[in-house]
C-alpha positions in Angstrom: 0.0 -0.1 0.0 1.3 3.4 -0.8 2.5 5.8 1.9 0.1 8.4 0.4 -3.0 6.3 1.4 -1.7 5.7 4.8 -1.2 9.5 5.3 -4.6 10.2 4.0 -6.2 7.7 6.4 -4.3 9.4 9.3 -5.5 12.8 8.3 -9.1 11.7 7.9 -9.0 9.9 11.2 -8.0 13.3 12.9 -11.0 14.9 11.3 -13.4 12.1 11.8 -12.3 10.8 15.1 -13.0 7.1 15.5 -13.3 6.2 11.9 -12.0 2.6 11.2 -10.1 1.4 8.3 -13.2 -0.6 7.3 -15.3 2.6 7.3 -12.7 4.5 5.4 -12.6 1.8 2.8 -16.3 2.1 2.2 -17.0 5.8 2.8 -13.9 7.2 1.1 -12.7 4.8 -1.4 -16.1 3.2 -2.3 -14.7 -0.3 -1.8 -15.5 -3.2 0.4 -14.8 -3.0 4.1 -11.7 -5.2 3.7 -10.2 -3.2 0.9 -7.8 -1.2 3.1 -6.7 -4.5 4.8 -6.2 -6.2 1.4 -3.9 -3.4 0.3 -1.9 -3.6 3.5 -1.6 -7.4 3.5 -0.7 -7.8 -0.2 1.4 -4.6 -0.3 -0.6 -3.4 -3.3 -1.1 0.0 -4.5 -4.5 1.6 -4.8 -5.8 2.1 -8.3 -6.4 5.4 -10.1 -10.1 4.7 -9.7 -9.8 4.5 -6.0 -8.0 7.8 -6.0 -10.8 9.3 -8.0 -13.3 8.0 -5.5 -11.2 9.3 -2.7 -11.1 12.8 -4.3 -14.8 12.9 -5.0 -15.6 11.9 -1.4 -13.4 14.3 0.4 -14.7 17.1 -1.8 -18.3 16.1 -0.7 -17.1 16.1 2.9 -15.7 19.6 2.5 -19.1 20.8 1.0 -21.0 19.2 3.8 -18.8 20.9 6.4 -19.6 24.2 4.6 -23.4 23.4 4.5 -23.4 22.6 8.2 -21.5 25.7 9.1 -23.9 27.9 7.2 -27.1 26.2 8.4 -26.2 25.9 12.0 -23.9 29.0 12.2 -21.0 27.0 13.5 -17.3 27.2 12.6 -16.2 24.3 10.4 -13.5 25.9 8.4 -10.7 23.9 9.8 -12.4 20.6 8.9 -13.4 22.0 5.4 -9.9 23.2 4.7 -8.3 19.9 5.7 -10.6 18.0 3.5 -9.8 20.3 0.6 -6.2 19.9 1.4 -6.6 16.2 1.2 -8.5 16.6 -2.1 -5.5 18.6 -3.6 -3.0 16.1 -2.4 -5.2 13.4 -4.0 -5.1 15.1 -7.4 -1.4 15.4 -7.1 -1.1 11.7 -6.3 -3.3 10.8 -9.2 -1.3 12.8 -11.6 1.9 11.2 -10.3 0.7 7.7 -10.8 -0.9 8.4 -14.1 2.1 9.8 -15.8 
């Protein structure tokens, strides 16, 4: 598994405290619960499709943070900005593996 995906999981787990690797596999990568464990145990790298899913899901999470902040008048900028930062890093990783 790539160091990039490990770093993303660590960053997401700081934003979304208590998220498991199983939940991360489903909610962020749109894969089965065991996908993260599979990548780890086989030392395989994630596909470009997984990075695309990851990007789309972190952007959605950022938008959700913004909507919640607006609706409930709470401050969510830090979470939103971290999700957007992860999205940018994901695009860069996608470009790196695609070329």
